[in-house]
N, C-alpha and C positions, 0 to 999 in steps of 0.2 A: 543783966541785962548789957552786953555793948551799945557805942553809940549805932554803929553801922548796923545791927542786927535792929534798931531798933526805928530807925532809918528804912530799910528794906522793908520791915514790917508796915510803916505808914504806908510807904509807895503801893504795896501789894493793897491795902485798904483800902486807900483812895480810888485804885485800878477796881475793884469791885463795887464798889460806890458806885463811880462812874458809869459802869457796866450796869448795874440795876436800873441806874437814873433815866439813862439809853433806854434801855428795855421797858420801864413805867409810862414813860412819854410814845412808846411807839406806837404807829408812825403818824407823826407829826407833820410828814411833808410826802410830796410825790416818792413813788420808789420807784426805781430804773430796773427795768429785765433786756440783760443783754443778749441778743440772738446773735448766734458765731455767723449765722445763714444770709442769704439775701433774703430781701422781701418776697412773697410770693410762694415760700416753702412749706415745707411740712410743719416744722418747726414753728416759722412765721406765723402762719395761718394759728399754729394751736395758740402761741404765746399770744396773740393778740383774741383769741376766743376766753382763753383763761383769764386772760390779763384785765378785760372789760369786768368781767364776775368777782374777781380777787377784789378789783377798786371798790367794789358795794362794801365787801365784808370789811375791810381796813378804813372804806371813809374818808381815802387817798386815790389821787391818780396816781394808774399805774402806764408808765409809759415806757413803750417797746423800742429799745435801740437797735437797729440790727449793725454790726459789725464784725461782717465776712473776714476772713482773710485767713492764713497758714493753717487751712484743715481746720478751723475752727477753734485754734491756736489763739488767735489775739483776742479774742472776746476770755478766753481762761487767764491770760495774764491780764485783762484789765481787771478782772474779778481780783487775781489775788494781789494788787496793789491798792485795789478800794480799800475804804475806809470799816472794819468788824461791826457797822450801823445797821444792817437790815435793810440801807436803802440802795442797793446794789446788788443785785439777783442776776444767776447765770441759769439761764434755759437750754439747755443743751441735749445731744444725745449722747452715745455711750461709746460715740470717737472720745472723748476723754479720758475713756479706760483704757483707750487704744495708745492714745499718744505715747506714755512711757516706754512701749515695745518697739517703738516707730520712729523716735527722733534721735540723732545722735544727742542732742542736749536738748533743754526747755527752759525758761525764764523763770519757772514755777514750779516746784515739787509739786506735786498730782497727790500724792498721800498724805501730802500735810498743810499744803495752802488752804484746802477747800473742805466746807463741811456739808455732806449730803442733807437734805431737805426733807425732799421726798419724791420717791419716783410717780411720776404723774402719768404718764401711761406705758402703756405693753403695745408696741406698733409692729403691724404686718409688715413686711418688703415685699413686693410683687415683680416676675420678669414680667417684663414689657417691650413691645416690638413694634413697627414704623406696619401698619396694616400690608403694608405690599409683600414684607418678608414671607419666602415660601418657607415658612415651616411653622407651625401653629402650637405644637407640643415642647417637653423637653427633648425628646428622646428626637422626635426632625430637625429641632433646633441642634442639637450633638451633630446630627447627623448631618446636617447641612456645613455647621462649622470644621465639621473633620475634610469635607472632601473640599472644602477653599481654604487648608490651614492659613491665618494669618489676612486674610482678607474682608473679614466681619471686624465692626467696630460697635463698642459702648461706651454712654456718658460716662466718666465717673466727675462726682462734685469733690475731690477730695482723695488723694492717697493715702490708704490706711483706713476709712472711715466707714461704718458697719455697710452700706452701700459698696463700699469698692470690697471690700474683704468677704462679701456671699459672691460677687463676682469670680472675686479670687478662687474661692471652695470648691465653687463650680467647676472653676477650669483645672483646680486639683482633681476632683474629684473623675473628671470625664476627658482628662487629657486634651483638651481642645485648645486653639493658639486663636484668640481676638485680642485686638488692639484696642487699649483703654482712651479718649477722648476726653480732655479737660474740660471742664465747665465750673460756672462760678458757684450753682444752687440747681434745686430741682425744677427750677419754672426754665432757665433757659434749657439746661438738659431734655425735658422734655417738651419743649419745643423744638429746639434742634431732629429728635426723634420726629415730632408729627413733621416737618417739613423733608425728612430721609436726609439728611445731614448723618447721623447715625443711624445703623437698625435695630441696636437695642439695648436693656439700662436695665439696670435694677434700681425702683423706686419707691419711697414710702406709699402705702397705699393711699392715705387719707388726700394727697396731690394729685394723685392719679388713675383715680376712682372715675371721675365725672369725664376724663376723656376717653378713658376706655366706653363707659354708658354713651357716648356720641359718637363712637366709632374711630375718632380721629388715633387713636392708639389699639392693640388688641394683647391681651394677659393671655401667658403661656403659663403662668405659675406661679404657687403661694411661696413664698421662703419657708412658713411655720411651720409645727408640728403637722398641724389640723387644718383642713379648711376654715376658709372663715367666711361667717353670715351675711357677711355682705357681698360675696360673691361665691356663694355655695358651687356653682358649676363650676368655679377654676381648680386644677387639682393643683394636688402638692408638689415639690418638688421632689419629696420625698417618697411618692407614690411612683414614681421614675428611680429616684438614686436613694436606695433604702437608707435610711439612717439621719438625711442630710437634714438640714434645721437654721433657722437664721433669721432671727428675731431684729428689732433696735425697741429701745427705751427712751421717752425723753422725761428729766428732771429737772430739779429745781437744786442748785450749790449759792450758799454764801463763802465770805472770806474766811477762814482761818480766825478765833476768837468773838467769832460774832458772839454776844448773849444767849445762851439754851433757854432765854425765856421769846425773843425775839426767833428763834431755828424752832419752837414749837409753838405760836402765833401762826408763823408762815403755813405751816406743814394742816395745821388746826385748819385754817381759812381756805385751804385749797382743796381739805380734804370735803369740805362741804361741799364747795366748787363743783366737785365731779360726781356731787350725788345730785345735782338740779336735773330734773327729766330733761330740759331742753338740750346740756351740756351732754347727757347719757346720750340722746339720740344722735344728734352731732361725732359724737366721736366714734360709735357703733358704724355711723354712715364711710365713715372716713379708714374705717378699718384697724380702728382704735380702741383699747380697752381700759379703762379709767382703774388705775391702783390706788393712789395716795397711801404708800405705806410710811411707816413711822420713820421717822432719822434713823434709828439703829438698823431697822429693816433697810432702809436704801441706800444706806454705806456697806451692809454684808454683803449686797448684789453689786456694785459697787467694784469692792475689792475685790471681791470672786471675779466678776470680766478682767482685769487689771491679769489677773492669771491666765485666764480662758484665753484672749485675744493675744497674750506675748506666745500660743501656742500653735495657735495658727498662722499667727506671723512666722514664727520659725518654720513653719511648715510650709509655706507659702513661700518661702524662700524670698519675700519682701525685702530689699534691703534698705537700712536706718538710713534716714533721711535726712538732711540738715538742715 
């Protein structure tokens, strides 16, 4: 046995033992959850709900840190460069599956730098409008948009995110021409909708439902394949455009190299949180369905979406971003 081989073996054992030690003592300090969008948005709201409950299971504080920017990639980059010890977690949407096909370069490798922990929820997206818009259905909206090409606008919270791609899918399916107005998150986009600065938006139901119930916005259609129990009277886009379906998800990721025991611990604790009656009630009220998938199941979903969105972006002819 050569000296070099012995040294390599010793290093490997040391790394393994160190990882075991980290996992056995986990967690012994606060856990930081990165949210790649502004406070008040759908991801932030869910992160705070889940984080509060998760802190009880982990017996440590769970601190929510909003790091918006670069279409969610800023927070992803922070995660990729964080120690793989389970103390920095990313809660994000399926936009992380979109980035590889949308950006010319990324400061991280989407398929190598992250470990999927669990899908937290499946989320409904909803097409909403300012109450003054002279359209109450998808068919009326399409007719209005076609009568005034380029005159209507919608709120976009980032090029290539699920909300933007849903609208692009709708534009492609109907041949309409409406303009995107950028906002930093759901909350400012909803505020602009209410104020009449924009006419339309595809938004997460979780943050939009209270505004619809209050009459400050009106719902035109649900993006999912089936109507939502939270809004049974609102039709799906597919009822007008057969085959149309667009939903979103939120999930936890940790840096590559995080010990398996920590990944499993986080997944198991989140699974417990998602089974709590009060959490189930709040998720359903916001158009969300709790999932709590295993790391392997979520990893498969994550990678399948990378392929799916690559095709959608190509079909919509969305240019690669810098």
